[in-house]
TIZAVEX-67052 format. One line per 2 residues: number of its first residue (from 1); for each residue x, y, z of C-alpha. Coordinates in steps of 0.1 Angstrom, whole numbers, plus 2048, in hexadecimal, padded with zeros to 3 digits. Example, Ala and Ser with C-alpha at 12.3 -4.5 7.8 and 13.67 -1.06 7.14 Angstrom:
BEGIN
1) 87B 7D3 84E | 889 7F5 847
end
This chain:
BEGIN
1) 26E 9FA 1EA | 27D 9E7 1CD
3) 26C 9E8 1AA | 26C 9C8 195
5) 260 9BB 174 | 25B 996 16F
7) 258 984 14D | 249 961 146
9) 24A 944 12E | 224 946 128
11) 206 95B 132 | 1FB 942 14C
13) 21C 948 15F | 216 96D 15F
15) 1F2 96A 16C | 1FC 950 186
17) 219 966 193 | 202 985 193
19) 1E8 973 1A8 | 203 965 1C0
21) 210 988 1C6 | 1EC 994 1CE
23) 1E8 977 1E8 | 208 983 1F9
25) 1FB 9A7 1FA | 213 9B4 1E0
27) 206 9CC 1C6 | 20F 9C4 1A2
29) 202 9CB 180 | 201 9B7 160
31) 211 9CA 143 | 220 9C5 120
33) 244 9BA 121 | 25B 9D7 117
35) 268 9D3 0F3 | 28C 9D3 0FE
37) 286 9B2 111 | 282 993 0FD
39) 267 97C 10C | 253 95D 101
41) 233 96D 111 | 229 991 109
43) 21E 997 12D | 233 9A1 14B
45) 22B 9AA 16F | 238 9CA 17E
47) 239 9CA 1A4 | 249 9DB 1C3
49) 255 9C9 1E1 | 26F 9C6 1FC
51) 268 9A0 200 | 286 98B 1F5
53) 27F 97F 1D2 | 282 959 1D8
55) 264 95B 1EE | 24F 968 1D1
57) 253 952 1B3 | 253 92E 1A8
59) 271 92D 190 | 25F 916 176
61) 245 932 16F | 25C 951 16F
63) 274 956 152 | 286 975 15F
65) 284 98F 17A | 293 9B2 175
67) 299 9CC 18F | 28D 9ED 181
69) 2A5 A0A 187 | 296 A29 174
71) 297 A1F 150 | 2B1 A03 157
73) 2A8 9DE 15B | 2C1 9C9 16F
75) 2BB 9A3 16C | 2B9 994 18F
77) 2AA 972 188 | 2AA 95B 169
79) 295 93B 168 | 29E 91A 158
end
């Protein structure tokens, strides 16, 4: 199972993405954005899935998605 962290342009985007994951049966949690990541919104969503990422997000709401590998964050998606 892959671990991810998604950041957003605003709090609405974080809530919408979190609810979208729940509807798809994917567990996630709203959390503060780690300090080492700069984000317009202070809320991120942490989640685990094997579902291909493009099936999960609407690019206009998601700022970035990082794959979490221990303490390392690897950028796997960057929005517009």
